[in-house]
N, C-alpha and C positions, 0 to 999 in steps of 0.2 A: 320590539321583537315579541314573538309569542313564546309560550313555555317551551316549545320544541326548538326554539332558536331560529325559526324561519319566519320571515316577515310575511304577513298575509297580503294577497293581491287585492287592492282596494280601489274603488272609485266612489265618488259621491255625486249624485244627480241633485242639483239645487234648482228648484222651480222658481224660487224668489228672484234669482238673478240670471236665469236662463243659462246656467253654466254646468259643466262637468269638470270635476276636480279629479285628476288622475294622480294617485300617489306615486312617488318616485320608485318605490319597490316594484310596482306593476311594470313600469317602463324598463327598469333594470332586468326584470325577468325575461324581457324580450330582447335583451342585449343592447339596451340604450339606443334605440333607433333614432335616426334623424327625422324620419317621417313615420306617421301612423295613419291608419285608416280605420274609421269606426263603422261597424256593420251592425244592422238591426235585423233580426229574424223574427217577424211578428208571429209566425206559426209556432216556433219553439219558445217565444218570449225571451229571447236572449239578446244581449248586447256584447259585441266582441271588439277587441282592439287588436289590429293586425299590423305587423311590420309592413312598411310600404317604402316607396321611393319617390323622388321628386317628379317622376314622370306621370304619376297618378294625379289628375287635376283635383281630386277630392281629398287628397291626403293633407294632413295637418303637419306643419313643420314644428319640431320640438328643438328649441335651442339648447346647445350644450350647457349654457349657463343655467337653464332651468333644471337640468339633470344633476348639476353639481350642488344645488341648494337643497334645503330641507323642506321648502314649501312645495305643495303639489303643483302640477302643471294644470292650468286652467284653460278650458276651451269654452267659448261663448257661442251658442248657436240656438237661436229661437226656434228654427225649423226642426232641428234634431230633438230638442226638448219637447216640442209638440208631438213629434213622432213617438217618442218614448211614452208620453202621457196617453196617446191614443192606444198604444199596445197594452199598457198597464192602467186600465180604467179605474182601478181601486186606489191608485196613487192620488193624493190630494194636492191641489194647487197651493202655492205658497209654502210648501214643505220641502224638506231635503231627505234623500234616501241613500243609505250606505249599501253598496253591493260588494260582496266578496267573490273573487273569481278563481278559476282554475286555468292553469297554463296547459296548452297543447304544444309541447316543444317542437315536434316534427312539423307543425304547421306555422309556427311563429305567431300563435294567437293566444290571447287571454280571453276567456269566455265568462260572462256574468249572467246568471239566471235571474231575471227581473222579478219573478214571483217571490224569490228569497230575500228581497230587499228589506232592510231594517230602517224604520224612520229614525232620523237624527233628532235627538232631544236638545232643546235649547240652542246654544251657540256652538256645540261641539261638532265641528266638521273635521 
């Protein structure tokens, strides 16, 4: 928890393993959805996580077991990682970046500004 008592909304983009780690507090802020959809806006250089449903063919299913644990939910997608790398050309291959987000409750979205990413030092994901 932070000093204010509220968990930060957080994801980590890991280029070494082509994965995105979504911390549980981020999913909890969306109401623990069973499905999420990731959106990239290259113009605004944002990544967003949106509540979704099983009818969206591009949605990712989040198991309830994942939400109950303390480990982040991991999504592996070489094509999504490549898209993120193309949007943020200053990001370096074989590194990881931490992004803090803001929730838009009325839309059911958590939005992350990619230019504000912080490089992860060492093994701290």
